[in-house]
C-alpha positions in Angstrom: -105.1 -187.8 -1.2 -107.7 -185.2 -2.1 -105.4 -183.9 -4.9 -105.1 -187.4 -6.3 -108.8 -187.9 -6.3 -109.3 -184.6 -8.1 -106.7 -185.5 -10.6 -108.4 -188.9 -11.1 -111.8 -187.3 -11.7 -110.3 -184.8 -14.0 -108.8 -187.6 -16.0 -112.2 -189.3 -16.2 -113.9 -186.1 -17.3 -111.2 -185.5 -19.8 -111.7 -188.9 -21.3 -115.5 -188.6 -21.3 -115.2 -185.4 -23.3 -112.7 -186.9 -25.7 -115.1 -189.8 -26.3 -118.0 -187.5 -26.6 -116.2 -185.3 -29.1 -115.2 -188.4 -31.1 -118.7 -189.8 -31.0 -120.0 -186.4 -32.2 -117.5 -186.4 -35.1 -118.5 -189.9 -36.1 -122.2 -188.9 -36.0 -121.6 -185.8 -38.2 -119.6 -187.8 -40.7 -122.4 -190.4 -40.8 -125.0 -187.6 -41.3 -122.9 -186.0 -44.1 -122.4 -189.4 -45.7 -126.2 -190.2 -45.5 -127.0 -186.8 -47.0 -124.5 -187.2 -49.9 -125.8 -190.7 -50.5 -129.3 -189.4 -50.7 -128.3 -186.5 -53.0 -126.2 -188.7 -55.3 -128.8 -191.4 -55.3 -131.5 -188.9 -56.3 -129.3 -187.5 -59.0 -128.6 -190.9 -60.3 -132.3 -191.7 -60.6 -132.9 -188.4 -62.6 -129.9 -189.2 -64.8 -131.0 -192.7 -65.8 -134.6 -191.4 -66.4 -133.4 -188.7 -68.8 -130.8 -191.1 -70.4 -133.5 -193.6 -71.3 -135.7 -190.8 -72.7 -132.8 -189.5 -74.8 -132.2 -193.0 -76.1 -135.9 -193.4 -77.0 -135.8 -190.0 -78.9 -132.7 -190.9 -80.8 -134.1 -194.3 -81.8 -137.2 -192.6 -82.9 -135.4 -189.6 -84.4 -137.7 -187.2 -82.7 -139.0 -186.0 -79.4 -142.5 -187.2 -78.8 -144.1 -184.3 -76.9 -143.0 -181.0 -75.5 -144.2 -182.2 -72.1 -141.7 -184.9 -72.1 -139.0 -182.5 -73.2 -139.8 -180.2 -70.3 -139.9 -183.1 -67.9 -136.5 -184.3 -69.1 -135.0 -180.8 -68.8 -136.4 -180.5 -65.2 -134.9 -183.9 -64.3 -131.5 -183.2 -65.6 -131.4 -179.8 -64.0 -132.3 -181.5 -60.6 -129.5 -184.1 -61.1 -127.0 -181.3 -61.8 -128.2 -179.4 -58.6 -127.7 -182.6 -56.4 -124.4 -183.6 -57.9 -122.8 -180.7 -59.7 -119.7 -181.0 -61.9 -120.5 -184.6 -62.8 -119.4 -185.0 -66.5 -122.2 -187.6 -67.3 -124.9 -185.2 -66.1 -123.2 -182.3 -68.0 -123.0 -184.2 -71.2 -126.7 -185.2 -70.9 -127.6 -181.6 -70.2 -126.1 -180.7 -73.5 -127.9 -183.5 -75.4 -131.2 -182.4 -73.9 -130.7 -178.8 -75.2 -129.5 -180.1 -78.5 -132.6 -182.3 -79.0 -134.9 -179.5 -77.8 -133.7 -177.4 -80.7 -133.8 -180.2 -83.2 -137.5 -181.0 -82.2 -138.5 -177.3 -82.4 -139.2 -177.0 -78.7 -136.4 -174.5 -78.0 -134.5 -171.8 -79.8 -131.3 -172.0 -81.7 -129.4 -170.4 -78.9 -129.6 -173.6 -77.0 -127.2 -175.1 -79.4 -124.5 -172.6 -78.0 -125.5 -173.6 -74.5 -125.1 -177.3 -75.4 -121.7 -176.6 -76.9 -120.7 -174.9 -73.6 -121.8 -178.0 -71.7 -119.8 -180.3 -73.9 -116.7 -178.1 -73.7 -117.0 -178.2 -69.9 -117.2 -182.1 -70.1 -114.0 -182.2 -72.1 -112.2 -180.3 -69.2 -113.2 -183.0 -66.8 -113.1 -186.0 -69.1 -110.9 -185.1 -72.1 -110.6 -188.7 -73.4 -114.3 -189.4 -74.0 -114.8 -189.6 -77.7 -118.6 -189.2 -77.4 -118.3 -185.7 -76.2 -116.1 -184.7 -79.2 -118.8 -186.3 -81.5 -121.4 -184.2 -79.8 -119.3 -181.0 -80.4 -118.9 -182.0 -84.1 -122.7 -182.4 -84.4 -123.4 -179.1 -82.7 -121.1 -177.4 -85.2 -123.0 -179.2 -88.1 -126.4 -178.1 -86.7 -125.0 -174.5 -86.4 -123.8 -174.8 -90.0 -120.3 -173.8 -88.8 -117.9 -175.7 -91.1 -114.5 -174.5 -90.0 -111.2 -175.5 -88.4 -112.8 -175.9 -85.1 -115.2 -178.5 -86.4 -112.3 -180.4 -88.1 -110.5 -180.3 -84.7 -113.5 -181.9 -83.0 -113.7 -184.5 -85.7 -110.0 -185.2 -85.4 -110.3 -185.7 -81.6 -113.3 -188.1 -82.0 -111.5 -190.1 -84.5 -108.4 -190.3 -82.5 -110.0 -191.2 -79.2 -112.7 -193.6 -80.4 -111.2 -196.0 -82.9 -113.9 -198.6 -82.2 -116.7 -196.2 -81.1 -120.1 -196.7 -82.5 -120.9 -193.0 -82.0 -117.9 -192.1 -84.0 -118.7 -194.5 -86.8 -122.1 -193.0 -87.1 -120.9 -189.5 -86.9 -118.5 -189.8 -89.8 -121.1 -191.7 -91.8 -123.7 -188.9 -91.4 -121.4 -186.0 -92.0 -119.4 -187.7 -94.6 -122.2 -188.6 -96.8 -123.9 -185.2 -96.3 -120.8 -183.3 -97.1 -120.2 -185.5 -100.1 -123.6 -185.1 -101.4 -123.5 -181.3 -101.0 -120.1 -181.2 -102.6 -118.8 -179.3 -99.7 -115.1 -178.6 -99.6 -114.7 -179.9 -96.1 -115.4 -183.4 -97.3 -111.8 -183.5 -98.8 -110.4 -183.1 -95.3 -112.2 -186.1 -93.9 -112.7 -188.3 -96.9 -110.3 -191.1 -95.9 -111.7 -191.1 -92.3 -115.3 -191.4 -93.7 -114.5 -194.4 -95.8 -112.7 -196.1 -93.0 -115.5 -195.4 -90.5 -118.3 -196.6 -92.8 -116.4 -199.9 -93.2 -115.9 -200.2 -89.5 -119.5 -199.3 -88.8 -120.8 -201.9 -91.2 -118.8 -204.6 -89.5 -120.0 -203.6 -86.1 -123.5 -204.9 -85.3 -124.4 -202.0 -83.0 -123.9 -199.4 -85.8 -124.7 -201.4 -88.9 -128.5 -201.0 -88.9 -128.3 -197.2 -88.6 -125.6 -196.9 -91.3 -127.5 -199.0 -93.7 -130.7 -197.0 -93.0 -128.8 -193.7 -93.5 -127.3 -195.0 -96.8 -130.8 -196.0 -97.9 -132.4 -192.7 -96.9 -129.8 -190.5 -98.6 -129.8 -192.8 -101.8 -126.0 -193.0 -101.6 -125.6 -196.8 -102.1 -123.7 -196.4 -105.3 -121.2 -193.9 -103.9 -120.7 -196.1 -100.8 -120.3 -199.2 -102.7 -117.6 -197.5 -104.9 -115.8 -196.4 -101.7 -116.0 -199.8 -100.1 -115.0 -201.8 -103.2 -111.9 -199.7 -103.5 -111.1 -200.1 -99.8 -112.7 -203.3 -98.5 -114.4 -205.5 -101.0 -115.3 -208.1 -98.4 -117.2 -205.7 -96.3 -119.0 -204.4 -99.6 -120.1 -207.9 -100.6 -121.0 -209.0 -97.1 -123.0 -206.1 -95.9 -124.0 -204.0 -98.9 -126.3 -205.0 -101.7 -124.2 -203.2 -104.3 -125.7 -202.9 -107.8 
């Protein structure tokens, strides 16, 4: 009888221990979940703050102040610390470094750092066309017109058939290379003509492309390209002479 009671109490204690261990496990999972939610939430706030700032800089074609640049750098560094290996944050880190150099707030070496960030993004998200456009732009800023640049342009063109970023990239580089009579233009000529036409027909890229054509005084050339390829687009969106 005594042995039966001892066995009974042992079963109760064993059950209590099991439930206590399970409760502890659930509590720890909840704590870890809460910490991760806090971390990822904080990283997300920093990311959107920096992204909005980047978009403002791009729309205005410059970074307003060095303080804003330093603040954006600090915010994206914090986002990466809270949620490392996030391709969105890594891509934005590259953009911050790129714009820091363009605006004169950082040295040219930051472009190589930006290139490294973009290449890391391609390992995690190889099908994002915007990352390949960013890599091509970094090569352009570094004045490295080589096979690697052509490979980045080819990837962007292949992966983003209707991408606004790719339309704008080929418009900027194509017109610039054409005006400079650079030999690399011959390698991308057909894609440039096609992308300008697609970009003009897309309301999200049309304004930029028309402004770039005007700023580079390249209307006559673009009209010639479009009339030979897509007369409807030329007559509808370009005021050809």
